[in-house]
Structures are given as C-alpha cells and as structure tokens.
N, CA, C and O atoms as a GROMACS GRO file, in nm:
protein
  436
    1UNK      N    1   2.366   2.450   1.686
    1UNK     CA    2   2.264   2.349   1.692
    1UNK      C    3   2.198   2.336   1.555
    1UNK      O    4   2.075   2.333   1.546
    2UNK      N    5   2.276   2.329   1.452
    2UNK     CA    6   2.225   2.321   1.317
    2UNK      C    7   2.188   2.177   1.285
    2UNK      O    8   2.270   2.086   1.305
    3UNK      N    9   2.064   2.154   1.236
    3UNK     CA   10   2.021   2.022   1.195
    3UNK      C   11   1.970   1.935   1.308
    3UNK      O   12   1.929   1.821   1.283
    4UNK      N   13   1.971   1.983   1.432
    4UNK     CA   14   1.922   1.903   1.545
    4UNK      C   15   1.808   1.977   1.611
    4UNK      O   16   1.804   2.100   1.614
    5UNK      N   17   1.715   1.900   1.663
    5UNK     CA   18   1.605   1.961   1.736
    5UNK      C   19   1.596   1.895   1.873
    5UNK      O   20   1.633   1.779   1.890
    6UNK      N   21   1.546   1.969   1.966
    6UNK     CA   22   1.525   1.918   2.102
    6UNK      C   23   1.375   1.900   2.121
    6UNK      O   24   1.297   1.989   2.085
    7UNK      N   25   1.333   1.784   2.178
    7UNK     CA   26   1.188   1.767   2.198
    7UNK      C   27   1.129   1.881   2.280
    7UNK      O   28   1.185   1.922   2.382
    8UNK      N   29   1.016   1.932   2.234
    8UNK     CA   30   0.948   2.040   2.303
    8UNK      C   31   0.999   2.178   2.267
    8UNK      O   32   0.938   2.278   2.306
    9UNK      N   33   1.108   2.187   2.194
    9UNK     CA   34   1.163   2.317   2.156
    9UNK      C   35   1.131   2.343   2.009
    9UNK      O   36   1.169   2.262   1.923
   10UNK      N   37   1.062   2.452   1.977
   10UNK     CA   38   1.030   2.480   1.838
   10UNK      C   39   1.156   2.512   1.757
   10UNK      O   40   1.255   2.563   1.812
   11UNK      N   41   1.152   2.483   1.629
   11UNK     CA   42   1.265   2.511   1.541
   11UNK      C   43   1.268   2.661   1.514
   11UNK      O   44   1.168   2.719   1.471
   12UNK      N   45   1.379   2.721   1.538
   12UNK     CA   46   1.397   2.863   1.513
   12UNK      C   47   1.425   2.885   1.365
   12UNK      O   48   1.483   2.798   1.300
   13UNK      N   49   1.386   2.999   1.311
   13UNK     CA   50   1.410   3.025   1.168
   13UNK      C   51   1.557   3.016   1.129
   13UNK      O   52   1.588   2.984   1.014
   14UNK      N   53   1.647   3.044   1.221
   14UNK     CA   54   1.789   3.041   1.187
   14UNK      C   55   1.844   2.899   1.186
   14UNK      O   56   1.954   2.875   1.136
   15UNK      N   57   1.768   2.803   1.240
   15UNK     CA   58   1.813   2.665   1.243
   15UNK      C   59   1.761   2.588   1.122
   15UNK      O   60   1.658   2.622   1.065
   16UNK      N   61   1.836   2.486   1.084
   16UNK     CA   62   1.791   2.400   0.975
   16UNK      C   63   1.694   2.296   1.029
   16UNK      O   64   1.707   2.251   1.142
   17UNK      N   65   1.598   2.260   0.948
   17UNK     CA   66   1.505   2.154   0.986
   17UNK      C   67   1.565   2.019   0.947
   17UNK      O   68   1.637   2.010   0.848
   18UNK      N   69   1.536   1.916   1.025
   18UNK     CA   70   1.585   1.784   0.987
   18UNK      C   71   1.514   1.736   0.861
   18UNK      O   72   1.402   1.778   0.834
   19UNK      N   73   1.578   1.648   0.784
   19UNK     CA   74   1.512   1.600   0.663
   19UNK      C   75   1.383   1.525   0.698
   19UNK      O   76   1.374   1.457   0.801
   20UNK      N   77   1.284   1.540   0.612
   20UNK     CA   78   1.154   1.478   0.635
   20UNK      C   79   1.142   1.356   0.544
   20UNK      O   80   1.165   1.365   0.424
   21UNK      N   81   1.107   1.244   0.603
   21UNK     CA   82   1.086   1.123   0.526
   21UNK      C   83   0.947   1.131   0.464
   21UNK      O   84   0.849   1.141   0.538
   22UNK      N   85   0.935   1.127   0.330
   22UNK     CA   86   0.803   1.141   0.268
   22UNK      C   87   0.708   1.027   0.303
   22UNK      O   88   0.586   1.045   0.294
   23UNK      N   89   0.760   0.911   0.344
   23UNK     CA   90   0.674   0.798   0.380
   23UNK      C   91   0.584   0.834   0.498
   23UNK      O   92   0.468   0.793   0.503
   24UNK      N   93   0.637   0.910   0.591
   24UNK     CA   94   0.561   0.946   0.711
   24UNK      C   95   0.469   1.064   0.688
   24UNK      O   96   0.389   1.097   0.775
   25UNK      N   97   0.478   1.128   0.573
   25UNK     CA   98   0.391   1.242   0.544
   25UNK      C   99   0.260   1.196   0.478
   25UNK      O  100   0.170   1.277   0.455
   26UNK      N  101   0.248   1.065   0.448
   26UNK     CA  102   0.130   1.014   0.381
   26UNK      C  103   0.038   0.946   0.483
   26UNK      O  104   0.084   0.882   0.577
   27UNK      N  105  -0.090   0.961   0.462
   27UNK     CA  106  -0.188   0.894   0.546
   27UNK      C  107  -0.265   0.797   0.459
   27UNK      O  108  -0.315   0.834   0.352
   28UNK      N  109  -0.275   0.673   0.504
   28UNK     CA  110  -0.349   0.573   0.430
   28UNK      C  111  -0.497   0.583   0.466
   28UNK      O  112  -0.534   0.584   0.583
   29UNK      N  113  -0.579   0.591   0.364
   29UNK     CA  114  -0.724   0.596   0.380
   29UNK      C  115  -0.784   0.471   0.316
   29UNK      O  116  -0.720   0.408   0.232
   30UNK      N  117  -0.906   0.436   0.357
   30UNK     CA  118  -0.973   0.319   0.302
   30UNK      C  119  -1.117   0.355   0.269
   30UNK      O  120  -1.185   0.420   0.349
   31UNK      N  121  -1.163   0.314   0.152
   31UNK     CA  122  -1.302   0.337   0.114
   31UNK      C  123  -1.316   0.350  -0.037
   31UNK      O  124  -1.217   0.352  -0.110
   32UNK      N  125  -1.441   0.360  -0.081
   32UNK     CA  126  -1.466   0.371  -0.224
   32UNK      C  127  -1.410   0.500  -0.282
   32UNK      O  128  -1.380   0.505  -0.401
   33UNK      N  129  -1.396   0.603  -0.202
   33UNK     CA  130  -1.342   0.730  -0.249
   33UNK      C  131  -1.194   0.724  -0.280
   33UNK      O  132  -1.139   0.820  -0.334
   34UNK      N  133  -1.127   0.615  -0.246
   34UNK     CA  134  -0.983   0.605  -0.266
   34UNK      C  135  -0.947   0.526  -0.391
   34UNK      O  136  -0.828   0.505  -0.418
   35UNK      N  137  -1.046   0.483  -0.467
   35UNK     CA  138  -1.019   0.397  -0.583
   35UNK      C  139  -0.929   0.466  -0.684
   35UNK      O  140  -0.845   0.400  -0.745
   36UNK      N  141  -0.943   0.594  -0.704
   36UNK     CA  142  -0.859   0.666  -0.801
   36UNK      C  143  -0.731   0.722  -0.738
   36UNK      O  144  -0.648   0.779  -0.809
   37UNK      N  145  -0.715   0.705  -0.607
   37UNK     CA  146  -0.594   0.754  -0.540
   37UNK      C  147  -0.479   0.655  -0.561
   37UNK      O  148  -0.500   0.542  -0.604
   38UNK      N  149  -0.360   0.701  -0.530
   38UNK     CA  150  -0.243   0.614  -0.540
   38UNK      C  151  -0.252   0.504  -0.433
   38UNK      O  152  -0.281   0.533  -0.316
   39UNK      N  153  -0.226   0.380  -0.473
   39UNK     CA  154  -0.233   0.267  -0.381
   39UNK      C  155  -0.099   0.253  -0.309
   39UNK      O  156   0.006   0.263  -0.372
   40UNK      N  157  -0.101   0.231  -0.176
   40UNK     CA  158   0.025   0.213  -0.104
   40UNK      C  159   0.100   0.090  -0.154
   40UNK      O  160   0.040  -0.008  -0.198
   41UNK      N  161   0.232   0.095  -0.146
   41UNK     CA  162   0.314  -0.016  -0.194
   41UNK      C  163   0.286  -0.144  -0.116
   41UNK      O  164   0.288  -0.252  -0.175
   42UNK      N  165   0.260  -0.135   0.014
   42UNK     CA  166   0.238  -0.257   0.090
   42UNK      C  167   0.111  -0.326   0.044
   42UNK      O  168   0.105  -0.449   0.043
   43UNK      N  169   0.007  -0.250   0.007
   43UNK     CA  170  -0.117  -0.311  -0.041
   43UNK      C  171  -0.096  -0.375  -0.178
   43UNK      O  172  -0.151  -0.481  -0.207
   44UNK      N  173  -0.015  -0.311  -0.262
   44UNK     CA  174   0.016  -0.367  -0.392
   44UNK      C  175   0.091  -0.498  -0.378
   44UNK      O  176   0.064  -0.593  -0.451
   45UNK      N  177   0.184  -0.504  -0.285
   45UNK     CA  178   0.261  -0.627  -0.265
   45UNK      C  179   0.175  -0.738  -0.206
   45UNK      O  180   0.196  -0.854  -0.240
   46UNK      N  181   0.080  -0.707  -0.121
   46UNK     CA  182  -0.012  -0.810  -0.070
   46UNK      C  183  -0.091  -0.869  -0.186
   46UNK      O  184  -0.108  -0.991  -0.193
   47UNK      N  185  -0.140  -0.785  -0.276
   47UNK     CA  186  -0.213  -0.836  -0.392
   47UNK      C  187  -0.124  -0.923  -0.478
   47UNK      O  188  -0.168  -1.029  -0.524
   48UNK      N  189   0.000  -0.882  -0.501
   48UNK     CA  190   0.090  -0.962  -0.584
   48UNK      C  191   0.117  -1.099  -0.524
   48UNK      O  192   0.118  -1.199  -0.594
   49UNK      N  193   0.138  -1.103  -0.393
   49UNK     CA  194   0.164  -1.231  -0.326
   49UNK      C  195   0.043  -1.323  -0.340
   49UNK      O  196   0.057  -1.441  -0.370
   50UNK      N  197  -0.077  -1.269  -0.317
   50UNK     CA  198  -0.199  -1.349  -0.330
   50UNK      C  199  -0.217  -1.394  -0.475
   50UNK      O  200  -0.256  -1.508  -0.500
   51UNK      N  201  -0.191  -1.306  -0.570
   51UNK     CA  202  -0.206  -1.340  -0.712
   51UNK      C  203  -0.110  -1.453  -0.751
   51UNK      O  204  -0.151  -1.549  -0.817
   52UNK      N  205   0.017  -1.442  -0.711
   52UNK     CA  206   0.115  -1.546  -0.745
   52UNK      C  207   0.085  -1.677  -0.675
   52UNK      O  208   0.102  -1.784  -0.734
   53UNK      N  209   0.039  -1.672  -0.549
   53UNK     CA  210   0.003  -1.794  -0.477
   53UNK      C  211  -0.117  -1.862  -0.543
   53UNK      O  212  -0.121  -1.984  -0.556
   54UNK      N  213  -0.216  -1.782  -0.583
   54UNK     CA  214  -0.332  -1.838  -0.651
   54UNK      C  215  -0.293  -1.897  -0.786
   54UNK      O  216  -0.343  -2.002  -0.826
   55UNK      N  217  -0.206  -1.828  -0.856
   55UNK     CA  218  -0.159  -1.881  -0.986
   55UNK      C  219  -0.085  -2.012  -0.971
   55UNK      O  220  -0.105  -2.104  -1.049
   56UNK      N  221   0.001  -2.020  -0.871
   56UNK     CA  222   0.073  -2.145  -0.845
   56UNK      C  223  -0.024  -2.256  -0.807
   56UNK      O  224  -0.008  -2.370  -0.849
   57UNK      N  225  -0.123  -2.223  -0.727
   57UNK     CA  226  -0.224  -2.323  -0.687
   57UNK      C  227  -0.301  -2.373  -0.809
   57UNK      O  228  -0.327  -2.492  -0.820
   58UNK      N  229  -0.338  -2.284  -0.900
   58UNK     CA  230  -0.410  -2.323  -1.020
   58UNK      C  231  -0.325  -2.419  -1.104
   58UNK      O  232  -0.376  -2.518  -1.155
   59UNK      N  233  -0.198  -2.389  -1.118
   59UNK     CA  234  -0.109  -2.475  -1.198
   59UNK      C  235  -0.094  -2.612  -1.133
   59UNK      O  236  -0.104  -2.715  -1.201
   60UNK      N  237  -0.072  -2.614  -1.002
   60UNK     CA  238  -0.052  -2.740  -0.931
   60UNK      C  239  -0.180  -2.824  -0.932
   60UNK      O  240  -0.176  -2.942  -0.965
   61UNK      N  241  -0.293  -2.764  -0.897
   61UNK     CA  242  -0.420  -2.837  -0.891
   61UNK      C  243  -0.461  -2.884  -1.030
   61UNK      O  244  -0.512  -2.995  -1.046
   62UNK      N  245  -0.439  -2.802  -1.131
   62UNK     CA  246  -0.476  -2.841  -1.267
   62UNK      C  247  -0.395  -2.957  -1.320
   62UNK      O  248  -0.444  -3.033  -1.404
   63UNK      N  249  -0.273  -2.973  -1.273
   63UNK     CA  250  -0.188  -3.081  -1.324
   63UNK      C  251  -0.200  -3.211  -1.245
   63UNK      O  252  -0.150  -3.314  -1.291
   64UNK      N  253  -0.263  -3.211  -1.131
   64UNK     CA  254  -0.279  -3.332  -1.052
   64UNK      C  255  -0.400  -3.412  -1.100
   64UNK      O  256  -0.510  -3.358  -1.112
   65UNK      N  257  -0.379  -3.539  -1.128
   65UNK     CA  258  -0.487  -3.624  -1.176
   65UNK      C  259  -0.558  -3.695  -1.062
   65UNK      O  260  -0.663  -3.756  -1.082
   66UNK      N  261  -0.502  -3.688  -0.941
   66UNK     CA  262  -0.563  -3.758  -0.828
   66UNK      C  263  -0.677  -3.680  -0.764
   66UNK      O  264  -0.749  -3.734  -0.680
   67UNK      N  265  -0.695  -3.556  -0.803
   67UNK     CA  266  -0.803  -3.473  -0.747
   67UNK      C  267  -0.924  -3.486  -0.838
   67UNK      O  268  -0.913  -3.465  -0.959
   68UNK      N  269  -1.040  -3.520  -0.783
   68UNK     CA  270  -1.162  -3.530  -0.865
   68UNK      C  271  -1.199  -3.394  -0.928
   68UNK      O  272  -1.169  -3.289  -0.872
   69UNK      N  273  -1.263  -3.399  -1.042
   69UNK     CA  274  -1.298  -3.278  -1.118
   69UNK      C  275  -1.384  -3.180  -1.039
   69UNK      O  276  -1.356  -3.060  -1.044
   70UNK      N  277  -1.487  -3.224  -0.965
   70UNK     CA  278  -1.566  -3.125  -0.890
   70UNK      C  279  -1.484  -3.052  -0.782
   70UNK      O  280  -1.508  -2.935  -0.755
   71UNK      N  281  -1.389  -3.121  -0.723
   71UNK     CA  282  -1.303  -3.058  -0.621
   71UNK      C  283  -1.210  -2.957  -0.688
   71UNK      O  284  -1.184  -2.849  -0.634
   72UNK      N  285  -1.159  -2.993  -0.807
   72UNK     CA  286  -1.073  -2.899  -0.881
   72UNK      C  287  -1.150  -2.771  -0.913
   72UNK      O  288  -1.098  -2.660  -0.899
   73UNK      N  289  -1.273  -2.787  -0.956
   73UNK     CA  290  -1.355  -2.669  -0.990
   73UNK      C  291  -1.374  -2.582  -0.866
   73UNK      O  292  -1.364  -2.459  -0.875
   74UNK      N  293  -1.401  -2.642  -0.753
   74UNK     CA  294  -1.418  -2.565  -0.629
   74UNK      C  295  -1.291  -2.491  -0.590
   74UNK      O  296  -1.295  -2.375  -0.551
   75UNK      N  297  -1.177  -2.560  -0.602
   75UNK     CA  298  -1.049  -2.497  -0.565
   75UNK      C  299  -1.018  -2.382  -0.660
   75UNK      O  300  -0.978  -2.274  -0.615
   76UNK      N  301  -1.034  -2.403  -0.789
   76UNK     CA  302  -1.002  -2.299  -0.887
   76UNK      C  303  -1.099  -2.180  -0.877
   76UNK      O  304  -1.059  -2.066  -0.896
   77UNK      N  305  -1.225  -2.208  -0.847
   77UNK     CA  306  -1.321  -2.101  -0.827
   77UNK      C  307  -1.286  -2.018  -0.704
   77UNK      O  308  -1.294  -1.895  -0.707
   78UNK      N  309  -1.245  -2.086  -0.597
   78UNK     CA  310  -1.207  -2.015  -0.475
   78UNK      C  311  -1.084  -1.928  -0.499
   78UNK      O  312  -1.077  -1.815  -0.451
   79UNK      N  313  -0.986  -1.981  -0.575
   79UNK     CA  314  -0.866  -1.901  -0.606
   79UNK      C  315  -0.905  -1.775  -0.684
   79UNK      O  316  -0.852  -1.667  -0.657
   80UNK      N  317  -0.995  -1.789  -0.779
   80UNK     CA  318  -1.038  -1.673  -0.857
   80UNK      C  319  -1.112  -1.571  -0.771
   80UNK      O  320  -1.090  -1.450  -0.783
   81UNK      N  321  -1.199  -1.620  -0.683
   81UNK     CA  322  -1.275  -1.529  -0.597
   81UNK      C  323  -1.185  -1.456  -0.499
   81UNK      O  324  -1.203  -1.336  -0.475
   82UNK      N  325  -1.089  -1.527  -0.441
   82UNK     CA  326  -0.997  -1.464  -0.345
   82UNK      C  327  -0.912  -1.358  -0.415
   82UNK      O  328  -0.892  -1.249  -0.362
   83UNK      N  329  -0.863  -1.390  -0.535
   83UNK     CA  330  -0.782  -1.294  -0.610
   83UNK      C  331  -0.862  -1.168  -0.643
   83UNK      O  332  -0.812  -1.057  -0.628
   84UNK      N  333  -0.985  -1.187  -0.687
   84UNK     CA  334  -1.071  -1.073  -0.719
   84UNK      C  335  -1.101  -0.989  -0.595
   84UNK      O  336  -1.098  -0.866  -0.600
   85UNK      N  337  -1.131  -1.055  -0.483
   85UNK     CA  338  -1.163  -0.982  -0.360
   85UNK      C  339  -1.042  -0.904  -0.309
   85UNK      O  340  -1.056  -0.788  -0.268
   86UNK      N  341  -0.925  -0.965  -0.310
   86UNK     CA  342  -0.805  -0.896  -0.262
   86UNK      C  343  -0.772  -0.778  -0.353
   86UNK      O  344  -0.731  -0.672  -0.306
   87UNK      N  345  -0.789  -0.797  -0.484
   87UNK     CA  346  -0.762  -0.686  -0.576
   87UNK      C  347  -0.857  -0.570  -0.550
   87UNK      O  348  -0.816  -0.454  -0.549
   88UNK      N  349  -0.985  -0.601  -0.529
   88UNK     CA  350  -1.082  -0.495  -0.500
   88UNK      C  351  -1.050  -0.422  -0.371
   88UNK      O  352  -1.059  -0.299  -0.365
   89UNK      N  353  -1.013  -0.496  -0.268
   89UNK     CA  354  -0.978  -0.433  -0.141
   89UNK      C  355  -0.849  -0.352  -0.154
   89UNK      O  356  -0.835  -0.246  -0.092
   90UNK      N  357  -0.755  -0.402  -0.232
   90UNK     CA  358  -0.629  -0.330  -0.252
   90UNK      C  359  -0.654  -0.194  -0.315
   90UNK      O  360  -0.592  -0.094  -0.275
   91UNK      N  361  -0.742  -0.188  -0.412
   91UNK     CA  362  -0.771  -0.062  -0.479
   91UNK      C  363  -0.845   0.037  -0.389
   91UNK      O  364  -0.845   0.157  -0.416
   92UNK      N  365  -0.906  -0.012  -0.283
   92UNK     CA  366  -0.979   0.076  -0.193
   92UNK      C  367  -0.888   0.145  -0.092
   92UNK      O  368  -0.932   0.236  -0.021
   93UNK      N  369  -0.761   0.102  -0.084
   93UNK     CA  370  -0.665   0.174   0.000
   93UNK      C  371  -0.606   0.286  -0.084
   93UNK      O  372  -0.572   0.265  -0.200
   94UNK      N  373  -0.595   0.403  -0.028
   94UNK     CA  374  -0.539   0.516  -0.100
   94UNK      C  375  -0.452   0.600  -0.010
   94UNK      O  376  -0.471   0.603   0.112
   95UNK      N  377  -0.356   0.667  -0.070
   95UNK     CA  378  -0.268   0.756   0.004
   95UNK      C  379  -0.313   0.899  -0.014
   95UNK      O  380  -0.342   0.943  -0.125
   96UNK      N  381  -0.320   0.969   0.096
   96UNK     CA  382  -0.343   1.113   0.092
   96UNK      C  383  -0.205   1.178   0.104
   96UNK      O  384  -0.152   1.190   0.214
   97UNK      N  385  -0.150   1.219  -0.008
   97UNK     CA  386  -0.014   1.272  -0.011
   97UNK      C  387  -0.016   1.417   0.034
   97UNK      O  388  -0.093   1.499  -0.016
   98UNK      N  389   0.071   1.446   0.131
   98UNK     CA  390   0.084   1.583   0.180
   98UNK      C  391   0.223   1.632   0.142
   98UNK      O  392   0.320   1.556   0.142
   99UNK      N  393   0.232   1.758   0.110
   99UNK     CA  394   0.363   1.816   0.079
   99UNK      C  395   0.443   1.828   0.208
   99UNK      O  396   0.387   1.863   0.312
  100UNK      N  397   0.575   1.800   0.201
  100UNK     CA  398   0.656   1.820   0.321
  100UNK      C  399   0.661   1.967   0.358
  100UNK      O  400   0.644   2.054   0.272
  101UNK      N  401   0.683   1.996   0.485
  101UNK     CA  402   0.688   2.137   0.527
  101UNK      C  403   0.800   2.211   0.456
  101UNK      O  404   0.906   2.155   0.427
  102UNK      N  405   0.774   2.336   0.430
  102UNK     CA  406   0.873   2.419   0.362
  102UNK      C  407   0.992   2.444   0.453
  102UNK      O  408   0.978   2.466   0.573
  103UNK      N  409   1.111   2.440   0.392
  103UNK     CA  410   1.232   2.465   0.469
  103UNK      C  411   1.284   2.607   0.451
  103UNK      O  412   1.389   2.643   0.504
  104UNK      N  413   1.210   2.688   0.376
  104UNK     CA  414   1.252   2.826   0.356
  104UNK      C  415   1.171   2.918   0.446
  104UNK      O  416   1.069   2.878   0.501
  105UNK      N  417   1.216   3.038   0.459
  105UNK     CA  418   1.148   3.136   0.542
  105UNK      C  419   1.046   3.217   0.461
  105UNK      O  420   0.987   3.311   0.513
  106UNK      N  421   1.026   3.181   0.333
  106UNK     CA  422   0.932   3.255   0.250
  106UNK      C  423   0.789   3.218   0.291
  106UNK      O  424   0.763   3.103   0.328
  107UNK      N  425   0.699   3.313   0.284
  107UNK     CA  426   0.558   3.282   0.316
  107UNK      C  427   0.498   3.189   0.209
  107UNK      O  428   0.535   3.192   0.092
  108UNK      N  429   0.405   3.104   0.256
  108UNK     CA  430   0.336   3.013   0.165
  108UNK      C  431   0.237   3.089   0.079
  108UNK      O  432   0.176   3.185   0.125
  109UNK      N  433   0.220   3.047  -0.046
  109UNK     CA  434   0.126   3.113  -0.137
  109UNK      C  435  -0.004   3.039  -0.138
  109UNK      O  436  -0.097   3.078  -0.209
   0.00000   0.00000   0.00000
C-alpha cells in the first residue's frame, strides 16, 4: 500500500505519503496586515484585468469626439478611481505560506 491512503486510516511510518500540492497549503488572509505578504495569483490577475479594461476604456473614450468633455472627465475619473481601489484591495490579500509536512521520519527541529 505504498503511496495510497485510506480515509480514516493514519499514514504509517513505513508507508509513503502522497505528494502535497503547495496551493492547498496556503491560506488567503485579508486585511491591512497582509500588505507586505505575498499576493495570491488570482488577486493579481483580477487587478490586471481591471487595469487593462480601464486602460482600453481611457483610450476609446479619449478618442471619441461625440462624447461631451464633462462626460469624458467623469468616465476617466471613474476609471482611475476603480483602478486605484482594486489595486488597494488586491494588496490587502495575502498568503500565509505553510511548509508542507515532512516526509521523513526525522524529528522536527
């Protein structure tokens, strides 16, 4: 029974543990204390999508002459505010990285 586990049965020292996916060993936290922590990839990609969509909107709205100037200013201001807000929220997500369990029989130090 090498490399397999049965639900409810503890892994015996003589058996191999199944490989651990590091993605599942991380816990996502949210708050001001996470600003210096590593940002999860999904949060980074959400920010990138919003940034590129806002950039495309700025280019399109800026080049259209049929939109009145005050409306353009409102649209461009909103794009800037949304981008800033999403970036701030993205930085507040952090990963608490945990080491995978040891696969050796040596005691932990």
